C-alpha positions in Angstrom: 34.9 -20.3 -10.5 34.3 -19.3 -14.1 33.8 -22.3 -16.3 35.2 -21.8 -19.8 33.0 -24.6 -21.2 29.9 -22.7 -20.1 30.2 -19.8 -22.6 27.1 -20.3 -24.7 24.4 -18.8 -26.8 21.5 -18.7 -24.4 18.4 -20.7 -25.4 16.3 -20.0 -22.2 13.9 -17.2 -23.2 13.6 -15.8 -19.7 17.3 -15.7 -19.3 17.5 -13.9 -22.7 15.1 -11.3 -21.3 17.2 -10.9 -18.2 20.4 -10.5 -20.2 18.8 -7.8 -22.3 17.6 -6.0 -19.1 21.0 -6.2 -17.5 22.7 -4.9 -20.7 20.2 -2.0 -20.9 20.6 -1.3 -17.2 24.4 -1.1 -17.7 23.8 1.6 -20.3 22.0 3.7 -17.7 24.9 3.6 -15.2 25.9 6.9 -13.7 29.6 6.4 -13.8 33.0 7.7 -14.8 34.9 4.4 -14.7 33.1 1.0 -14.5 29.7 0.2 -15.9 27.7 -2.5 -14.3 24.2 -3.7 -15.0 22.2 -6.4 -13.2 18.7 -7.8 -13.6 17.0 -9.7 -10.8 14.5 -12.3 -12.1 11.8 -13.0 -9.5 9.9 -16.2 -9.1 6.7 -14.4 -10.1 8.2 -13.5 -13.5 9.2 -9.9 -12.9 12.6 -8.7 -14.0 14.0 -5.8 -12.0 17.1 -4.0 -13.2 19.9 -2.2 -11.3 22.9 -0.2 -12.4 25.9 1.3 -10.6 26.2 4.9 -9.6 29.6 6.4 -9.0 30.1 9.8 -7.3 33.0 12.0 -6.3 31.4 13.1 -3.0 29.8 9.9 -1.7 30.5 6.2 -1.7 28.2 5.6 -4.7 26.0 2.5 -5.2 26.7 -0.9 -6.7 24.3 -2.2 -9.4 23.4 -5.2 -7.1 22.6 -2.8 -4.3 20.4 -0.6 -6.6 18.6 -3.6 -8.0 18.0 -5.0 -4.4 16.6 -1.6 -3.2 14.2 -1.4 -6.2 13.0 -5.0 -5.7 12.6 -4.5 -1.9 10.7 -1.2 -2.4 8.2 -3.2 -4.4 7.8 -5.8 -1.6 10.2 -8.6 -2.8 12.5 -10.3 -0.4 14.1 -13.6 0.5 13.0 -16.5 -1.6 11.1 -14.2 -4.0 14.4 -13.9 -5.9 15.2 -16.5 -8.6 18.4 -15.3 -10.2 20.7 -12.3 -10.7 22.2 -11.7 -14.1 25.3 -9.4 -14.1 27.1 -7.5 -16.8 30.3 -5.8 -15.6 32.9 -4.0 -17.6 35.7 -1.9 -16.1 37.1 1.0 -18.1 40.5 -0.6 -17.9 39.4 -3.9 -19.5 38.0 -5.2 -22.7 34.4 -5.9 -23.7 34.5 -9.6 -22.9 36.2 -9.7 -19.6 33.8 -10.6 -16.8 33.7 -10.2 -13.1 31.4 -11.6 -10.4 29.7 -9.4 -7.8 32.1 -7.7 -5.4 33.0 -10.2 -2.7 32.3 -8.4 0.6 29.7 -5.7 0.2 27.4 -7.2 -2.5 27.8 -10.9 -1.5 26.9 -9.8 2.1 23.8 -7.9 0.9 22.7 -10.8 -1.3 23.1 -13.2 1.6 21.1 -10.9 3.9 18.2 -10.1 1.6 17.9 -13.0 -0.9 18.9 -16.7 -0.3 21.9 -19.0 -0.9 20.2 -20.8 -3.8 19.9 -17.6 -5.8 21.3 -18.4 -9.3 24.1 -16.0 -10.3 24.7 -15.6 -14.1 27.7 -13.6 -15.3 27.8 -12.5 -18.9 29.8 -10.1 -21.0 28.5 -7.0 -22.7 27.6 -9.0 -25.8 25.2 -11.2 -23.8 27.3 -14.3 -23.8 27.1 -16.3 -20.6 30.5 -17.1 -19.1 29.4 -18.9 -16.0 26.4 -19.8 -13.8 26.5 -20.7 -10.2 24.5 -20.1 -7.0 25.2 -17.6 -4.2 26.0 -20.6 -2.0 28.6 -22.0 -4.4 30.1 -18.6 -5.0 30.6 -17.9 -1.3 31.7 -21.4 -0.2 35.3 -22.0 0.8 35.9 -18.3 1.7 35.9 -16.7 5.1 35.1 -13.0 4.6 32.2 -11.4 6.4 30.0 -12.2 3.4 30.0 -15.9 4.5 29.7 -15.6 8.2 27.4 -12.5 8.4 24.5 -12.6 8.8 24.2 -16.0 10.4 20.8 -17.5 11.2 21.6 -16.8 14.9 22.0 -13.1 14.2 18.8 -13.1 12.0 16.8 -14.8 14.8 18.2 -12.4 17.5 17.4 -9.3 15.4 14.3 -10.3 13.3 13.1 -7.9 10.6 9.4 -8.3 11.1 8.5 -6.5 7.9 10.6 -8.8 5.7 8.5 -11.7 4.6 8.2 -13.0 1.1 5.0 -12.2 -0.6 5.2 -15.5 -2.4 5.2 -19.1 -1.2 8.4 -21.1 -1.4 8.8 -21.8 -5.1 8.7 -25.6 -6.0 12.2 -25.4 -7.5 13.6 -24.4 -4.1 11.9 -27.4 -2.3 14.8 -29.8 -2.8 17.1 -27.2 -1.1 14.5 -26.8 1.7 14.3 -30.5 2.2 18.1 -31.1 2.3 19.7 -28.0 3.8 19.0 -27.5 7.5 20.3 -23.9 7.5 18.0 -23.0 4.6 15.0 -24.7 6.2 15.5 -22.7 9.4 15.9 -19.5 7.4 12.6 -20.3 5.5 10.6 -21.5 8.6 11.8 -19.2 11.4 13.0 -16.0 9.7 11.0 -15.7 6.4 8.1 -17.8 7.5 7.5 -18.9 4.0 4.4 -20.8 2.9 4.9 -24.3 1.7 2.2 -24.7 -0.9 
């Protein structure tokens, strides 16, 4: 999945802001081993950080999970999310080794509360981007619970009535809406997005 040709000095100003927010969030991690920082960029321009919390007496919280909780507490959900920028460094590895979000727990949460066209950007602690992909591309070709749960069938059977995006479907997601039947059903029947 990582593309060695993609390591780059970022020219996109919004992405630079997100990288800085993720690096700063990583510094706030409450941890004794790994330090992870994420930044969710929303379609309305907000950048929402998250960091990991490790504990001895509880499961702890992943940075992706903390960022999602903060974003959802402010009313964001579903197609409100544009991209997630992640900075991960484990205590046993060097500064430039990068990792994607954890496969089962975090991918499952991202699939449940964001959307498959969420852009995922993974960078190192120096802010250099190592690869960019989408949640859909990241989870394709694997068969853990993250890919099969939650299905649209489960979402429709157990609707979350308070989970509707506060924004209309962003125009950059319109091609995915037009070409991907699963995504269109998710937008129309579950999120009930507005097509402005």
